[in-house]
C-alpha positions in Angstrom: -27.9 -61.6 27.0 -25.9 -59.8 24.3 -22.5 -61.3 23.5 -19.6 -60.3 21.2 -17.8 -62.9 19.0 -14.2 -63.7 20.3 -11.3 -62.3 18.3 -8.9 -65.0 17.1 -5.2 -64.9 16.3 -2.6 -67.3 14.8 -0.3 -66.2 17.6 -2.5 -67.9 20.2 -0.9 -71.1 19.0 2.6 -70.0 19.9 4.1 -71.3 23.1 7.7 -70.2 23.4 8.8 -68.8 20.0 7.9 -68.3 16.3 9.9 -67.5 13.2 9.7 -63.9 11.8 12.0 -64.5 8.9 14.1 -67.3 7.4 16.6 -66.7 4.6 19.4 -64.2 3.7 19.8 -60.9 5.7 22.6 -58.5 6.5 24.4 -57.0 9.4 25.8 -53.5 8.8 28.3 -51.5 10.9 30.2 -48.4 9.7 31.1 -49.3 6.1 31.1 -53.0 6.7 28.2 -55.2 5.3 28.0 -58.9 6.1 25.5 -61.2 4.5 24.1 -64.0 6.6 21.8 -66.9 6.1 19.6 -67.9 9.0 16.5 -67.0 11.0 15.0 -64.2 13.0 12.8 -65.4 15.8 10.5 -63.9 18.4 11.0 -65.6 21.8 8.8 -65.4 24.8 11.0 -67.4 27.2 12.5 -66.4 29.6 11.5 -62.9 28.6 10.4 -61.5 25.2 13.2 -61.0 22.8 13.7 -60.9 19.0 16.8 -63.1 18.3 18.7 -63.7 15.1 21.0 -66.6 14.2 23.0 -66.6 10.9 26.0 -68.1 9.1 28.4 -66.9 6.5 31.1 -68.8 4.7 33.1 -66.0 3.1 33.5 -63.3 5.7 35.1 -63.1 9.1 32.5 -61.5 11.4 34.4 -61.5 14.6 35.3 -57.8 14.1 31.6 -56.9 14.6 31.9 -57.7 18.3 33.8 -54.5 18.8 31.3 -52.3 17.0 29.1 -49.9 19.0 26.3 -49.8 16.6 25.0 -52.6 14.3 22.1 -52.5 12.0 20.1 -55.6 11.0 18.6 -55.5 7.5 15.9 -58.0 6.8 14.3 -58.0 3.3 10.9 -56.3 3.3 11.5 -54.8 6.8 12.8 -51.5 8.1 16.4 -51.7 9.1 16.7 -51.8 12.9 19.4 -51.6 15.6 20.7 -54.9 16.8 23.3 -56.3 19.2 25.6 -59.3 18.9 25.6 -61.8 21.7 28.3 -64.1 20.3 30.3 -65.1 17.3 31.3 -68.8 16.8 34.2 -70.0 14.6 34.2 -66.5 13.1 31.3 -67.4 10.8 28.3 -67.9 13.0 26.5 -64.9 14.6 23.9 -64.8 17.4 22.2 -61.6 18.6 19.1 -59.7 19.4 17.0 -56.9 17.9 17.2 -53.9 20.3 13.6 -52.8 20.0 11.4 -53.7 17.1 11.1 -55.4 13.7 8.5 -54.1 11.3 7.5 -54.3 7.6 8.8 -51.4 5.5 5.5 -50.2 4.1 2.6 -48.7 5.9 -0.4 -49.9 3.9 -4.0 -48.8 4.3 -6.0 -51.3 6.4 -9.5 -52.2 7.4 -8.7 -53.4 10.9 -5.7 -53.4 13.3 -4.9 -56.1 15.9 -2.7 -55.6 18.9 -1.5 -58.5 21.1 -1.1 -57.4 24.8 1.5 -59.0 27.1 0.7 -59.8 30.7 -2.4 -57.6 31.4 -4.8 -58.5 34.2 -7.9 -60.7 34.3 -11.1 -58.7 34.9 -14.8 -59.1 34.5 -16.2 -57.3 31.5 -18.7 -57.7 28.7 -19.8 -61.2 27.4 -17.7 -62.8 24.8 -18.5 -66.0 22.9 -16.2 -68.6 21.2 -18.2 -71.6 20.0 -19.9 -72.9 23.2 -17.6 -71.1 25.5 -18.9 -67.9 27.1 -16.8 -65.6 29.3 -16.9 -62.0 30.6 -13.6 -60.7 29.1 -14.6 -57.8 26.8 -14.4 -54.1 26.9 -15.8 -52.0 24.1 -14.6 -48.4 23.6 -16.0 -45.9 21.2 -13.8 -42.8 20.7 -14.3 -40.2 17.9 -14.5 -42.4 14.8 -12.8 -45.4 16.3 -14.2 -48.7 17.5 -11.9 -50.4 20.0 -12.5 -53.9 21.3 -10.4 -55.3 24.1 -10.7 -59.0 25.0 -9.1 -61.8 27.0 -7.8 -64.3 24.5 -10.5 -66.8 24.1 -8.4 -69.9 25.0 -7.2 -68.4 28.4 -9.1 -71.0 30.4 -8.2 -74.1 28.4 -4.5 -73.2 28.4 -4.5 -71.9 32.0 -2.9 -68.7 30.7 -3.2 -66.6 33.9 -2.4 -69.3 36.4 0.7 -70.5 34.3 2.0 -66.9 34.1 1.5 -66.5 37.8 3.4 -69.7 38.6 6.3 -68.9 36.2 6.4 -65.1 36.8 6.8 -65.0 33.0 5.5 -63.4 29.8 2.7 -64.2 27.4 -0.1 -62.9 25.3 -3.1 -62.4 27.6 -5.4 -60.0 25.6 -6.0 -58.9 22.1 -7.4 -55.6 20.8 -9.2 -55.0 17.5 -9.4 -51.4 16.2 -11.4 -50.2 13.2 -13.3 -47.2 12.0 -17.0 -46.7 12.8 -17.7 -45.7 9.2 -15.7 -48.7 7.8 -13.1 -46.5 6.1 -9.5 -47.5 5.7 -6.7 -46.1 7.7 -2.9 -46.4 8.3 -1.0 -47.6 11.3 0.3 -44.1 11.9 -3.3 -42.9 12.4 -3.7 -45.1 15.5 -0.6 -43.9 17.3 -2.5 -41.8 19.9 -4.9 -44.6 20.6 -2.1 -47.0 21.2 -0.3 -44.6 23.6 -3.5 -44.1 25.7 -4.1 -47.9 25.9 -0.6 -48.8 27.1 -0.7 -46.2 29.9 -4.1 -47.3 31.0 -3.0 -50.9 31.1 0.1 -50.0 33.1 -2.0 -48.0 35.6 -4.5 -50.8 36.0 -2.0 -53.6 36.3 0.5 -51.8 38.5 3.2 -53.2 36.1 4.7 -52.1 32.8 2.5 -53.6 30.1 3.7 -54.0 26.5 2.1 -54.6 23.1 4.3 -57.2 21.5 2.7 -58.0 18.1 0.7 -55.7 15.9 -1.0 -56.9 12.7 -2.7 -54.8 10.0 -5.3 -56.5 7.9 -7.6 -55.8 4.9 -9.8 -58.1 2.8 -6.7 -59.6 1.2 -5.2 -60.6 4.6 -2.2 -59.3 6.6 -0.7 -56.1 5.0 1.7 -55.0 7.8 3.4 -56.6 10.8 5.3 -55.2 13.7 7.1 -57.1 16.5 8.6 -55.3 19.4 10.0 -55.7 22.9 9.0 -52.5 24.8 9.4 -52.0 28.5 7.5 -54.9 30.1 7.2 -56.3 33.6 7.0 -60.1 34.4 3.5 -61.3 35.2 2.4 -60.8 38.8 -0.7 -59.9 40.8 0.1 -56.5 42.2 -2.6 -55.3 44.7 -3.7 -51.8 43.6 -6.7 -49.6 43.1 -8.1 -51.2 39.9 -11.6 -52.8 40.5 -11.1 -56.1 38.6 -14.8 -57.1 38.8 -15.7 -53.9 37.0 -13.5 -54.1 34.0 -15.7 -51.7 32.0 -14.2 -48.8 33.9 -11.4 -49.1 31.3 -13.8 -47.5 28.9 -14.3 -44.4 31.1 -10.6 -44.3 31.8 -9.9 -44.2 28.0 -12.1 -41.1 27.7 -10.4 -39.5 30.7 -6.9 -40.2 29.3 -7.9 -39.0 25.8 -9.1 -35.7 27.2 -6.1 -35.1 29.4 -3.5 -36.2 26.8 -4.6 -33.4 24.5 -2.6 -31.2 26.9 1.1 -32.0 26.3 2.0 -30.9 29.8 -0.6 -33.1 31.5 0.3 -36.0 29.2 3.9 -35.9 30.3 2.9 -35.4 33.9 0.5 -38.4 33.9 3.0 -40.7 32.2 5.9 -39.7 34.5 3.7 -40.2 37.6 2.4 -43.6 36.5 6.0 -44.6 36.0 7.0 -43.6 39.6 3.8 -45.3 40.9 4.7 -48.5 39.2 8.3 -48.3 40.4 7.0 -47.9 44.0 4.8 -51.0 43.6 7.5 -53.2 42.3 10.6 -52.1 44.2 12.1 -54.8 46.4 12.7 -52.8 49.6 10.1 -50.8 51.5 12.4 -47.8 51.8 12.7 -47.7 47.9 8.9 -48.1 47.6 8.4 -45.1 50.0 10.8 -42.9 48.2 9.4 -43.6 44.8 5.8 -43.0 45.9 6.8 -39.6 47.4 8.5 -38.6 44.2 5.1 -39.2 42.6 3.3 -37.3 45.4 5.5 -34.3 45.2 4.9 -34.1 41.4 1.2 -34.5 41.8 0.9 -32.0 44.6 2.8 -29.4 42.6 0.7 -29.9 39.4 -2.7 -30.0 41.1 -2.0 -27.0 43.4 -0.2 -24.6 41.0 -0.6 -25.8 37.4 -4.4 -26.0 36.9 -6.4 -23.4 35.1 -7.7 -22.2 38.5 -4.7 -22.3 40.9 -5.3 -23.5 44.4 -2.2 -21.8 45.6 0.5 -19.8 43.9 3.9 -21.3 42.9 5.7 -18.9 45.3 3.5 -20.1 48.2 4.1 -23.7 47.2 7.8 -23.1 47.3 7.6 -21.4 50.7 5.5 -24.3 52.2 7.1 -27.5 53.2 6.0 -30.8 51.5 3.8 -31.8 54.4 1.7 -28.6 54.2 1.4 -28.8 50.4 0.3 -32.5 50.6 -2.2 -31.8 53.3 -3.6 -28.9 51.3 -4.3 -30.9 48.1 -5.6 -33.9 50.0 -8.0 -31.6 51.9 -9.0 -29.9 48.6 -10.3 -33.2 47.2 -11.7 -34.5 50.5 -9.1 -37.2 51.3 -9.0 -37.7 55.1 -5.5 -37.3 56.6 -6.3 -38.3 60.2 -4.4 -41.4 61.4 -7.1 -44.0 62.0 -7.6 -47.7 61.8 -4.2 -49.6 61.9 -2.5 -46.2 61.4 -3.8 -44.9 64.7 -0.8 -46.4 66.5 1.4 -43.6 64.9 -0.8 -40.8 66.2 1.2 -40.6 69.4 4.1 -39.0 67.6 2.5 -37.7 64.3 -0.4 -35.3 63.7 -1.5 -36.6 60.3 -0.7 -39.0 57.5 1.4 -36.5 55.6 3.3 -35.7 58.8 4.1 -39.4 59.3 5.1 -39.9 55.6 7.4 -36.9 55.4 9.2 -37.8 58.7 9.7 -41.4 57.6 11.0 -40.2 54.2 13.4 -37.8 55.9 14.6 -40.6 58.2 15.3 -42.8 55.1 17.3 -40.0 53.4 18.9 -38.5 56.5 19.0 -41.2 59.2 19.7 -40.2 62.8 20.9 -42.2 65.8 18.3 -43.4 68.4 15.4 -42.3 66.3 12.0 -43.8 67.4 11.5 -44.8 63.8 14.3 -47.2 64.1 12.2 -49.2 66.4 9.4 -49.8 63.8 8.8 -53.3 62.9 8.5 -54.4 59.2 4.7 -54.3 59.5 4.8 -50.6 60.7 6.9 -49.7 57.7 4.5 -51.6 55.5 1.6 -49.5 56.8 3.5 -46.3 56.2 4.2 -47.3 52.6 0.5 -48.3 52.1 -0.5 -44.8 53.2 1.8 -43.2 50.7 0.6 -45.4 47.9 -3.0 -44.7 48.8 -2.4 -40.9 48.6 -0.6 -41.4 45.3 -3.5 -43.4 43.8 -6.1 -40.9 44.9 -4.2 -37.9 43.5 -3.4 -39.6 40.3 -7.0 -40.7 39.7 -8.1 -37.2 40.5 -5.7 -35.7 38.0 -6.8 -38.1 35.3 -10.5 -37.3 36.0 -11.6 -40.8 37.0 -14.9 -40.9 39.0 -15.6 -44.7 39.2 -15.1 -47.1 42.0 -11.8 -48.2 43.4 -10.2 -50.9 45.6 -9.1 -49.2 48.8 -5.7 -50.4 49.9 -6.2 -49.1 53.4 -8.7 -51.9 53.8 -6.5 -54.6 52.4 -6.9 -57.6 52.6 -10.5 -57.6 51.3 -12.7 -59.6 49.0 -12.4 -58.7 45.4 -15.6 -56.8 44.6 -15.7 -54.7 47.8 -15.1 -51.3 46.3 -15.3 -47.7 47.5 -16.6 -44.6 45.8 -14.1 -41.7 45.3 -14.7 -38.8 47.8 -14.8 -36.2 45.0 -17.4 -37.9 42.9 
């Protein structure tokens, strides 16, 4: 059986923090420049943050606490925005970098390594590290790029996924290697589109916001560029969703789908916004919030799929005249998604004609509650079922917009064994 060699990283040895820089650096605000001596560190606990700690003996730095904008200047790195947490004895400063810290030169490289925070465990291609074999790989070929995604090879020995689940924390779970098929050199700026596609695929598959914390550029001489960042990221959690975890290789086909759709700026923006609302609906605390967020996504998806495709299904004026229920039923029917209330949802058929009818009425009740409404009598499980229906419609329309035609985990059948997947009705 073919197997790919595991990708290693010095950052796999990091538990809670590591030092980015130690020495003299500066804080700048308005016309004030203060030189400090100390450290800049990347911390994983309790959530990822780039923190600095420094001392000065000559200057009173307490005045910086009132400044709206502070710039951190570290030798060899691009100046970056920072925020002060505290000043002690007027001469000791503690604070955080607001987004990222990166080297100031964009060198040509042979290979590019991305460390991924809190992605999911899946079954993929075979990977080998010494005598350890595991199915944690996905290989993607796109244009002139080779892209290798892998679980970090020490995930089992260090109980990476189980520890993250127990702590609801953050950590490196995967690594990506990117290089050119023809072996030619490239710059980090050349890979921007590939990075964007990957982070949105990961977010869609995990049902959480996934970040890429550490990015390392290498050539034959070693590391030539480093970037450390703290983008929008969710704590680790197992969020039940559509992604078929035992068929991790669907990530490859998803990449091709995203790459095709992202060439259209309008579709790129629509897909990213919809995934955001989808993730918000999955992670909201209250069922009412989950329902509202999923319906924001559904309204956007319905409008785009019905009126903004090359071949319109209905005109914009007709869309505007229709109510949301009709528009949602129209697009679901177009892609062969059944809207009849069946299974556990059949209990609602006494008062509602279809799934969209139920969803719209429940959403209206949340936004405009009325006294003595029959919906008030619903138990928490009833509201859970309504929310599941809305999420199911959202997942189906989103996957259709992306162009995905693989298998999926059907939430209307939850709970089910991992590996029991359905085919999409439009395939």
